[in-house]
C-alpha positions in Angstrom: -27.4 -42.7 -6.6 -30.3 -40.4 -7.0 -31.0 -40.5 -3.2 -27.4 -39.6 -2.5 -27.5 -36.6 -4.9 -30.7 -35.5 -3.3 -29.1 -35.6 0.2 -25.9 -34.0 -1.0 -27.6 -31.1 -2.7 -31.1 -30.6 -1.3 -31.3 -31.8 2.3 -31.9 -29.3 5.0 -28.2 -29.6 6.2 -26.9 -29.2 2.6 -29.0 -26.1 2.0 -27.8 -24.6 5.2 -24.1 -25.2 4.3 -24.6 -23.8 0.8 -26.4 -20.8 2.2 -23.5 -20.1 4.5 -21.0 -20.6 1.6 -22.9 -18.3 -0.7 -23.2 -15.6 2.0 -19.5 -15.8 2.7 -18.7 -15.9 -1.0 -20.6 -12.6 -1.5 -18.5 -10.9 1.1 -15.2 -12.3 -0.2 -16.0 -11.6 -3.9 -17.0 -8.0 -3.0 -13.7 -7.6 -1.1 -11.7 -8.7 -4.2 -13.5 -6.5 -6.6 -10.2 -4.8 -7.4 -9.9 -7.7 -9.9 -13.3 -7.1 -11.6 -11.7 -4.8 -14.2 -9.6 -7.7 -15.6 -12.7 -9.9 -16.0 -14.7 -7.1 -17.5 -12.0 -6.5 -20.1 -12.4 -10.0 -21.3 -16.2 -10.3 -21.1 -18.0 -6.9 -21.2 -18.0 -3.7 -19.1 -19.6 -4.3 -15.6 -19.9 -8.0 -16.2 -18.6 -8.7 -12.8 -21.0 -6.3 -11.2 -23.9 -7.9 -13.0 -22.9 -11.4 -11.8 -22.4 -10.0 -8.2 -25.9 -8.6 -8.2 -27.3 -11.9 -9.6 -25.5 -13.7 -6.8 -27.2 -11.5 -4.2 -30.5 -12.9 -5.5 -29.3 -16.5 -5.5 -28.1 -16.1 -1.9 -31.5 -14.8 -0.9 -33.0 -17.7 -2.8 -31.0 -20.2 -0.7 -32.1 -18.4 2.5 -35.7 -18.7 1.4 -35.2 -22.3 0.5 -33.7 -23.0 3.9 -36.7 -21.3 5.6 -39.2 -23.4 3.6 -37.2 -26.5 4.4 -37.5 -25.7 8.1 -41.2 -25.1 7.8 -41.5 -28.4 5.9 -43.3 -26.8 3.0 -43.9 -29.3 0.2 -43.2 -26.9 -2.6 -39.4 -27.1 -2.0 -39.5 -30.6 -3.6 -40.6 -29.3 -7.0 -38.3 -29.7 -10.0 -38.1 -25.9 -10.5 -37.3 -25.2 -6.9 -34.5 -27.7 -6.9 -33.2 -26.3 -10.2 -33.1 -22.8 -8.6 -31.3 -24.2 -5.5 -28.8 -26.1 -7.7 -28.0 -22.9 -9.7 -27.7 -20.9 -6.5 -25.4 -23.4 -5.0 -23.2 -23.3 -8.1 -23.0 -19.5 -7.8 -22.0 -19.7 -4.2 -19.2 -22.2 -4.9 -18.1 -20.0 -7.8 -17.9 -16.9 -5.6 -15.6 -18.7 -3.1 -13.4 -20.2 -5.9 -13.2 -16.9 -7.7 -12.1 -15.0 -4.6 -9.3 -17.5 -3.8 -8.1 -17.6 -7.4 -7.9 -13.8 -7.4 -5.7 -13.8 -4.3 -3.5 -16.7 -5.6 -3.0 -15.1 -9.0 -1.3 -12.0 -7.6 0.6 -14.1 -5.0 -1.2 -12.5 -2.1 0.2 -9.0 -2.9 -3.3 -7.5 -2.7 -4.2 -9.1 0.6 -4.0 -5.7 2.3 -6.5 -4.3 -0.3 -8.8 -7.3 0.4 -8.6 -6.6 4.1 -9.4 -2.9 3.7 -12.4 -3.6 1.4 -13.6 -6.4 3.7 -13.4 -4.2 6.7 -15.7 -1.6 5.1 -18.2 -4.2 3.8 -18.2 -6.4 6.9 -20.6 -4.4 9.1 -23.2 -4.2 6.3 -22.8 -7.9 5.6 -23.2 -8.8 9.3 -26.3 -6.7 9.6 -27.9 -8.2 6.4 -27.0 -11.8 7.4 -28.0 -11.3 11.1 -31.3 -9.8 10.0 -32.1 -12.6 7.6 -31.1 -15.2 10.2 -33.2 -13.8 13.1 -36.2 -13.1 10.9 -36.4 -16.3 9.0 -34.2 -19.0 10.6 -34.0 -18.4 14.4 -37.8 -18.6 15.0 -37.8 -22.0 13.4 -34.9 -23.6 15.4 -36.6 -26.4 17.3 -33.6 -27.4 19.5 -33.8 -25.4 22.7 -30.0 -25.8 23.4 -29.1 -24.5 19.9 -31.5 -21.5 20.4 -30.0 -20.8 23.8 -26.4 -21.0 22.4 -27.2 -18.7 19.5 -28.8 -16.2 21.9 -25.8 -16.2 24.3 -23.3 -15.8 21.4 -25.4 -13.0 19.9 -25.7 -11.1 23.2 -21.9 -11.5 23.8 -21.2 -10.2 20.3 -23.5 -7.3 20.8 -21.9 -6.3 24.1 -18.4 -6.5 22.6 -19.3 -4.4 19.6 -21.0 -1.8 21.8 -17.9 -1.7 24.1 -15.5 -1.5 21.1 -17.4 1.4 19.7 -16.9 3.4 22.9 -13.5 2.3 24.2 -10.2 1.1 22.7 -9.9 -2.7 22.8 -6.1 -3.0 22.1 -3.1 -1.2 23.7 -1.9 1.9 21.9 1.5 1.2 20.2 3.8 2.1 17.3 3.4 0.1 14.1 6.4 1.8 12.5 9.4 3.7 13.8 10.2 7.1 12.2 11.3 7.5 8.6 13.0 10.8 7.8 12.0 11.9 4.2 13.8 14.6 2.4 11.1 16.9 1.1 13.3 18.8 -1.4 12.3 22.1 0.2 14.9 22.4 2.9 13.1 20.3 5.5 12.8 16.8 6.7 9.4 15.0 7.2 9.6 12.7 10.2 6.9 10.1 9.6 5.8 7.2 11.7 2.6 5.2 12.4 0.5 3.8 15.3 -2.2 1.1 15.5 -4.9 3.7 16.1 -5.6 7.3 15.3 -3.8 9.9 17.4 -1.7 13.1 17.4 2.0 12.9 16.6 5.0 15.0 17.6 8.8 15.1 17.5 10.9 16.2 20.4 14.5 17.5 20.0 16.8 20.2 21.3 18.1 23.0 19.1 20.5 25.7 20.2 19.8 24.7 23.8 16.0 25.1 23.4 13.6 22.1 23.8 11.3 21.9 20.9 8.2 19.8 20.4 6.9 19.9 16.8 3.5 18.5 16.1 1.7 17.0 13.1 -0.5 20.0 12.6 -2.0 22.2 10.0 -2.7 25.9 10.6 -2.4 25.3 14.4 -4.8 22.3 14.5 -3.3 19.0 15.5 -4.0 16.1 13.2 -5.7 13.5 15.4 -7.6 11.5 12.7 -4.9 9.4 11.2 -2.6 6.5 12.2 0.1 8.1 10.1 1.9 11.0 11.8 3.9 13.5 9.7 6.0 16.2 11.4 8.0 18.8 9.5 11.4 19.7 10.9 13.9 22.1 9.3 17.0 20.3 8.1 19.4 22.4 10.2 17.4 21.4 13.3 17.7 17.7 12.7 21.1 17.5 11.1 23.5 15.7 13.4 20.9 15.9 16.2 19.0 13.4 18.3 15.2 13.2 18.5 12.3 11.1 19.6 8.7 10.7 18.5 5.5 10.4 20.4 1.8 10.1 20.0 -1.4 10.6 22.0 -4.3 8.4 21.2 -7.5 10.3 20.2 -10.6 8.4 21.3 -13.1 11.0 20.5 -12.5 14.4 18.7 -15.5 16.8 19.0 -16.4 20.4 18.2 -16.4 21.0 22.0 -14.2 18.9 24.3 -13.1 15.4 23.3 -11.5 12.4 24.8 -7.8 11.4 24.7 -6.1 8.2 25.6 -2.6 7.0 26.4 0.6 8.9 25.2 3.5 6.8 23.9 7.0 7.8 23.1 9.9 6.2 21.3 13.5 5.7 22.1 16.0 8.4 21.2 17.3 8.4 17.6 20.6 9.9 16.5 20.2 11.3 13.0 23.2 11.6 10.7 23.2 13.4 7.4 26.8 14.6 7.4 27.9 13.5 3.9 31.5 13.5 2.7 32.7 13.0 -0.8 32.2 9.3 -0.6 28.5 8.2 -0.2 26.9 4.8 -0.3 23.4 5.2 -1.4 20.9 2.2 -1.2 18.4 2.0 -4.0 15.4 -0.4 -3.7 12.3 -0.6 -6.0 9.3 -2.7 -6.7 9.1 -4.7 -3.4 5.3 -5.1 -3.8 4.6 -6.0 -0.2 7.6 -8.4 0.0 9.4 -6.4 2.7 11.4 -9.3 4.2 12.6 -10.5 0.8 13.9 -7.0 0.0 15.5 -6.6 3.4 17.3 -9.9 2.9 18.7 -8.6 -0.4 19.9 -5.4 1.3 21.8 -7.4 3.9 23.4 -9.4 1.0 25.1 -6.2 -0.2 27.2 -6.4 2.9 28.0 -2.7 3.0 26.8 0.3 5.0 25.0 3.1 3.4 24.3 6.7 4.3 21.0 7.4 2.6 18.2 5.4 1.0 16.1 5.9 -2.2 12.8 4.1 -2.2 12.1 3.9 -6.0 8.4 3.1 -5.7 5.9 0.2 -6.1 5.5 -0.7 -2.5 2.2 -2.6 -3.1 -0.3 -3.2 -5.9 -2.2 -0.1 -4.7 -2.9 2.1 -1.7 -6.4 1.3 -0.4 -5.8 2.2 3.3 -3.5 4.0 5.6 -2.2 0.6 6.8 -0.8 0.0 3.3 1.4 3.0 3.7 2.2 2.3 7.3 3.3 -1.3 6.6 4.8 -1.2 3.1 6.4 2.2 3.1 7.0 3.3 6.7 7.7 0.0 8.4 9.8 -1.0 5.4 11.7 2.3 5.4 12.3 2.1 9.1 13.7 -1.4 8.8 16.3 -0.1 6.3 17.2 3.2 8.1 16.3 2.8 11.8 15.2 6.5 11.6 18.8 7.6 11.5 19.5 8.5 7.9 17.5 10.4 5.2 15.2 8.8 2.7 14.3 10.0 -0.8 11.0 8.8 -2.1 10.3 8.3 -5.8 6.7 7.4 -6.6 6.0 4.3 -8.5 3.0 3.6 -10.8 1.3 1.4 -8.2 1.3 4.3 -5.6 -0.9 6.2 -8.0 -3.7 3.6 -7.5 -6.3 3.2 -4.8 -8.3 5.6 -2.6 -5.3 6.7 -0.5 -3.1 7.5 -3.4 -4.3 11.1 -3.5 -3.1 11.6 0.1 0.3 9.9 -0.2 2.2 13.2 -0.7 0.6 14.6 2.5 1.5 11.4 4.5 5.1 11.6 3.4 5.3 15.4 3.9 6.1 16.2 0.2 4.8 19.2 -1.7 5.4 17.3 -5.0 6.8 14.0 -6.2 9.3 15.7 -8.4 12.0 17.9 -6.8 15.7 18.5 -6.4 17.9 18.0 -3.4 21.5 17.3 -2.6 23.5 14.7 -0.8 26.8 16.3 0.1 28.5 17.5 -3.1 26.0 15.5 -5.3 22.9 17.0 -6.9 19.8 14.8 -7.0 16.9 15.2 -9.4 13.8 13.2 -8.5 11.2 12.7 -11.2 7.7 11.2 -11.2 6.9 8.9 -14.1 3.3 8.3 -12.7 1.4 5.6 -14.5 2.6 3.4 -17.4 -0.6 3.5 -19.5 -2.7 6.2 -21.0 -5.1 8.0 -18.6 -8.2 6.4 -20.3 -7.1 2.9 -19.4 -9.8 0.9 -17.6 -7.5 0.1 -14.7 -7.6 3.7 -13.5 -11.4 3.9 -13.3 -11.5 7.4 -14.7 -9.6 8.8 -11.7 -6.3 10.1 -13.2 -5.0 13.1 -15.1 -1.4 12.3 -15.4 -0.7 13.5 -18.9 -1.3 17.1 -17.8 0.8 16.4 -14.6 3.7 15.0 -16.6 3.6 18.0 -18.9 3.9 20.3 -15.9 6.8 18.3 -14.5 8.7 18.5 -17.8 8.1 22.3 -17.9 9.5 22.5 -14.4 12.5 20.4 -15.4 13.2 22.7 -18.3 13.6 25.6 -15.9 16.3 23.9 -13.9 19.7 25.6 -14.1 23.0 23.8 -14.5 25.4 24.2 -11.6 29.2 24.7 -12.1 31.1 21.5 -11.6 28.0 19.6 -10.5 27.7 15.9 -10.3 24.1 15.0 -10.9 22.1 11.8 -10.3 18.6 11.3 -11.5 15.9 9.0 -10.0 12.7 8.0 -11.8 10.6 5.0 -11.2 10.4 4.3 -15.0 13.5 5.0 -17.2 11.1 6.4 -19.9 10.1 9.2 -17.4 7.0 9.9 -19.5 4.9 7.5 -21.6 4.4 10.4 -24.1 7.3 10.2 -26.5 7.6 14.0 -27.0 7.6 14.6 -23.2 10.1 11.7 -22.6 12.4 13.1 -25.3 12.2 16.6 -23.9 13.0 15.4 -20.4 15.9 13.3 -21.5 17.3 16.2 -23.6 17.1 18.5 -20.6 18.9 15.9 -18.4 21.6 15.7 -20.9 22.0 19.5 -20.9 22.2 19.3 -17.1 25.2 16.9 -17.4 23.2 14.2 -15.6 25.7 11.3 -15.1 23.3 8.5 -14.4 19.6 7.7 -14.4 18.5 5.2 -11.8 15.1 3.5 -12.2 13.0 0.5 -11.4 9.6 -0.6 -12.7 10.8 -3.4 -15.1 11.7 -6.0 -12.5 15.1 -6.6 -14.1 18.6 -5.7 -13.1 20.3 -4.0 -16.0 23.0 -1.3 -16.6 22.4 0.3 -20.0 25.2 2.4 -21.5 23.6 2.7 -25.0 22.0 6.1 -24.5 23.4 9.5 -23.7 22.8 8.9 -20.0 23.9 5.6 -18.5 20.9 4.0 -16.9 20.5 1.5 -14.1 17.3 -0.5 -13.8 17.9 -1.4 -10.2 16.2 -4.8 -9.8 13.2 -5.4 -7.5 11.0 -8.4 -7.2 11.7 -11.4 -9.5 14.6 -9.5 -11.0 17.0 -12.5 -10.8 14.3 -15.2 -11.2 10.9 -15.9 -9.7 10.7 -15.2 -6.0 14.0 -13.4 -5.9 14.6 -9.8 -5.0 17.5 -7.6 -6.2 18.7 -4.5 -4.3 21.4 -2.0 -5.5 24.1 0.0 -3.8 25.2 3.2 -5.6 28.7 4.3 -4.4 29.3 8.0 -5.2 32.9 9.2 -5.1 34.6 12.2 -6.7 36.1 10.0 -9.5 33.2 7.8 -10.5 30.0 6.0 -9.7 30.2 2.3 -8.7 27.1 0.0 -8.7 26.8 -3.2 -6.8 23.6 -5.4 -7.1 22.8 -8.4 -5.0 19.7 -10.7 -4.6 18.1 -12.1 -1.5 19.9 -15.5 -2.0 23.3 -13.8 -1.6 24.1 -13.8 -5.3 26.1 -10.9 -6.8 23.9 -9.9 -9.8 25.9 -6.9 -11.2 29.0 -4.8 -10.6 29.4 -1.8 -12.8 30.9 1.7 -12.8 30.6 4.9 -14.8 32.4 8.2 -14.9 30.9 11.6 -14.0 30.0 13.9 -16.9 32.1 17.0 -17.1 
């Protein structure tokens, strides 16, 4: 038995396997560090970082142990060396297990975050591992065929990396068709994405004149993003046709530069001609489960003329690809680029390194604004986060109390329109986590004769008539049981508001109605 344990844990092959596992575990655990805060809350602040640094040393220890094994040094057989190797092997296994548990616990919703963090860490990891391998391991490989194979693979990898750094390796293509966002300022933002950075434009004809509007700022085209945002006046796009295009930017320089292929979409017919009867699709809290939400929308079995995305597209926004896949591709699947979209920010869109740029990507000056759909006034509010600014989850990067105060001050200045019919959207029905601000906001909405507040956030489907403003919590992920998704259709008519909710399994979850406030 002792001999088997020795072979299992301390043979040359075993040490090699555990070294590889430990190195891979370091990369994976660093790429799921978005979960460190939850561990630290239970143990102590920065506990995860301390263990990660310790694991770097244990991985280096295994590399050293493997080197000494290959050199047949007798010291590797000492009790203390074996104890160190055993401890290092346990750390490597723990890193792998911890990484997979982190992914499983959130049902894979943060895989895109893992991918973004892994992509940033991978080059450094490769350099460190390759350096250690070629300094300590490669010179001691005795099998000539293995040495030759490693050399060939390394040269091929180096050639590929060199080529990829100079030239595109995949065809340029759209990753999302256009989504037309109402900016609340009298314009539409036509937003789409590509698989590589490039310029973006929208082509259309207005008053007999061909117009090409670019994604630009102060005359300079934006060529450093995979997300392309083009502002078009509402009157230019209303009832019109358009197409989008993009030119790949390979190298943008202070002098000159290098462009690649130009791609263009099919022609889209945009329709925002609203009558008195409007079907409005409301979806919230899809948390990367695009397909599940799309299936629920189909279960409603009715057409709609506009879409409200009520926020929480993903656990956080760590890369442009999160926005491209979970907002743009999702929005395009619901609209086909032919009807307007109103975006309401959820608390999870306030997290991650790309959160600060979301309003720019969507072409919004602010996440709270007013607009109109035909004869109906729309107020969009931004409830931001659902915890106080000092909460550890936010990493000291938020100032939402001040922001919510400014929003409520803005709301207080809104004027009531004669004979208006007003619908309010907010990701959270509380609007603000501060009780005084929430009360002020709700009182103002009452004075504006708001007839209904539509929200998400809670992952339930509920129509609450108990307050002064009837409130719909519109469903979302798990709203009708685990692994379900509930979408809502809001039917606006001169007489009343009708609400139909259905889940992705085809079940009718709710059917309610309420009258307009006079």
